[in-house]
C-alpha positions, 0 to 999 in steps of 0.5 A: 461543527460538521461531523463529516470527514474527507479522506484522500488516498493517492496511489500510483495509478489512481487518486481516490477521495471519500466522505465519511460520517462519525461512525465511519460510514462511507457516504460518497467517493470519487477517483481520478486516474494518473498516468505513471511515467516511465522515461527510462527502464526502471524509472517510475514517476508522476508529474506533480501537476497531474498529481495535484489535478487528480487530487482536485478531481477526486475531491470534487467527485467525492463531494458531489457523490456524497451530496455535500459541499466543502462547508460540510467537511470538518477536517481532511485526512491524507494518505498516499503511496509510501516513500519515494521522493518529491522535491520542492523549492522554498516557494513550494514549486516541484523541481522534477517529477515525483519518484514513487516507491516502485522505482529501481534506479538506485539499485546500481548505487546500492550495489556499490554501497553494499560493496563498501559496507557489506552489512548494509542490508542487514543494518537497514533491516535491524533498524526499520524491520524492512527489506530495503527497496530501491524506491525508498527515500534515502536511496533516492536521495543518494541517487540525486546527489550522484546524478542530479546534484543541481536539482537537489541543491535547489530543493528546500524540502524532500518528502513523500507523495502525501506530504506534497499533496498536503503542501498543495492543500495547506502551504505548509511542510511536514512529514509523519512517523509512518514514513520517516520510520521506513525511509529507512529510519528507526522502527523502535524510535518511530522516527528518522535515524541519524545512523541510516542517513549516514549509512546512505551518505546523505547526512548533509541533506537532513535539513531538507527533510521536514519535521516529523509529526504524529499522523493524528495531528493537524498539519495546516488549513485549506488555503484560499487557493486550494479551496477555490480549486477543490471546493473545500472551505478555506480554513478547514483543518488538514491532518498530517496523515499516514502512508497508504499501508498504515492508513489502510490498517487504520481504516479497516479496523485492524489497529489492535494487537493480534489482528491479522490483515490481508490486502489484496490490491495491486500489491498483495500482502498479509500481516499482523498488528503488534504492540512492539516492533517485530523483526522476525522472520529476519531479513524478510518482508516489511515492518510498518510503524502505525499511527498511535502506538502499534506496528504491522509486520507484513509479508509482501508478494508485491503483485496481487490483483495485477496478476488478474489484470494481466490475465484478462488482458492476455488470456481474455482480451475478448472480455476486457471491458465487459461490465460483468467481467468478473462474474463471467470469469468466476463462472468460467473457473467454477467448474475447475477443481482446486488445483486447476488440474495440475496447472500452477501459477507463481504470481511474481509479476513484478520487475522488482522481484519478491521480498518474501518468502525469500528475497529474490529480485530476479523472481518472475511469474510463470505457469507450470504443469501445462499440457495440451488438455489445459485451456483458458479456464485452467490458466485463469483458475491457476492465477486466482489460486496462485495469489491465494497460495502466495498469501498462504505462503506469506501467512505461514512465515508470520506463524499464522494458523487459524483464527480470523483475518480481515481482507481488504483491497479490490480482490476482497470484492470477489466472494469467490476469491474471499472464500478461496482464501478462507479455505486455503489458509484455514481461517475465517475471512472478514471483509469490512464494509466499505471500499476505500480503506486508505481514504477511510483511515486518513479520514479517521486520523483527521477526525482524531486530530480534531478531537472526535475520537480519544485516540486513533486506536479507538477511531479504528476499532470502534468504527469497524463494520463487517460486510461479509464473513467467510468460514473455511470449508474443512472438507476442502482442506485436503485439496488445498493442501495438495495444491499448496504442496504443488505450488511450493514444489514449483516455487522452490525450483524457481527460487532455488 
């Protein structure tokens, strides 16, 4: 039997797939962009056919890039953007576009529910350790009951993005613990919660929610139809898989208690892995149930590299699309000292606000301290620094001081940004080898499901490889302390 594993990671804008060997080395990867649908303000949806075609294209591209065929793949793993809501009928046909995590259509109903149940948000946090987000599965089911009852009545199954893709690959329906626990569900029980179903008035819909399985178990086999589409071999086992954050923790080699991990991707977060569910600090951030037996307590800024994408489009349109874009940006900001000579940028670039270090759904991004002497280099440097200082803000909430932290996500590819994080946080930043950690985590879960590893913890830690190491520069610490003080001062004014 082959010792190559395929991992799929479907995000809200790009679906990626990658092939890995038994040591966790990435042999090839492919991706395909998806168009996010926004038919109404606050809505975020993906066309199910487009989602499937993106997965097909990514799988074929990964196999080609690795120079292998579907017959060389021992098992397939899945990961995708978490929660949201995908509805299919008894024949597995999608009934409407899939709703993803950043959708906010349920907010009015949540406000109404919170007026009826004043401790609604507190009860949710005490159950799953997460600040309630509008795009979670149960609020969306509540919305469907109110506004699309006919569609909901025809639905046989209600699940998340990766579970829809698994259904397309295998023809079988299931869910996993990492998503059931944040639906919202119960972090302690690592499962759904009857109390939470009742809290959102959707207990009657429980039969539509598939059985919950461990991430590292087999959930079905590639069907002849999906084999013809993807190039995978019919009969290849497919693991249950996990949500994108737990898969990334697994793939980055962080699946051990005490390990800190930051993700500097479209979303920016930092967290610590624990051997028990941790609910402090209260009513802030997120608690992810991990494959195996751990939990990842995370503080989330919501917008990470999205800030830099915005800065390029807005401040540097003349450089957009340049093959050496990031090298040119870093050369531009290198002469600007830490603190951007008084320019501060708050990186709250999200229509849903922030959930840490405070919960403020009205929080928005902005520059502060601009004067006529400041130019594009100052503003660009401030964007880089704003994201770094947001990470420091979040890390402090977790009690983090010193030690080591793994850094993943697109932002980790920048040595300058990585070093800025090390200097600002006063920690050693370890950048793992590889690029597709969500897909890698999915592949390691799949490998565990067919017995290649004794446990998912072993799969994660034993395959960890570090590409770069960034030690904090003690001489830069006073400059970063002053920059952080200025950041906090403006943050406090904006957030009250």
